[in-house]
N, C-alpha and C positions, 0 to 999 in steps of 0.2 A: 882768172876769177875775181870776182870784184871784192874788195875789202868793206865789211859792214861796218856800219859807223854806230858805234854804241856810247857815244858820249852823253854825259848827264843830260845835255840840252834835249836829245833826241827822245830819251827815254822819258823826259818829263812832257814833252810834246805829245807823246804816245798815250801817257797817263792823262793827261787834259782831255785828248780826244777821246779817249774811252770814257772818262766821267761825264763828258756830255752826251754820251750816248745811253746813259743809265735811264734817261726819260722812256726809251722804247721798252724796258721793262714793265713798266706800269701798263703801257697798251697791251703787251703780251699776257700778262696777269689776268687782266680785264677780259680780255677776249677768250682765254682759257675758262674763266668763271663762267662767261657766258654761254659758251659751248655745253660745258658740264652742266649746268643749269637746265638749258635746254634738254639734254638729255635725260636727266632725272625726271625733268616735268614728263617727257615723253613716256618714261617707266611706269610713273604713278597716274598717268591719265590726267592730269591737270595741266592748266597752261597759266605758268607765271609764278607760283611763290617760290620755288626752288630757284628760279632765275633770278629774280630780284633779290634773294636773300643771298645767293653767291655774289652776285655783282656789288651788292652793298659790302658784304665781307671781304671782297677782295680790294677795296680802295686802302684799308689801314695796311693791308699786306703789301701792296705795291708800293706804297709810301715808305714802309720800313725797308723794303728790299733796296729801294732807288737810294735812300738815305746811306745804308750799309755799304752799298757799293761805291756809291761816289765817296763817301768818307775813307774806305779802303784804299782806292785809287789815289785821291789826293794825299792821302798819308804817305805814299810811297815817292811823291814828288819830291826831289831834293832841293834844298835853296841853291842858289848861284854862289859860288866862292869866289869872292874878289880878294885878290892878294894886296897889299898895302901900295904897290906900285900903281897897280890900275885904279885904285881908289883915289890916289894923291894926282894921277893926270886926269881924271875925270873932274876932279874938283879944281884943277887948274883952268880946264876949258870953260867952266861956269863963270 
């Protein structure tokens, strides 16, 4: 069996990667709004009003979700812990 690496660096890189993918949430929300709007328009027999309204309303919803997800994931990133020996050795190298 392989030993899993659960170091803080690995977790931080995972959270950074996931927070970078939050832009996909916007695309998903807008596509869902478009499909629901087209469906509602087909039910009422018109072409466009529900689709346009839902797509416009999806923009603030998607922005809110993107920010919420990104801030939650970024908040879970732990800062690197340098002990005094590492900090002194780095300052000597400079």
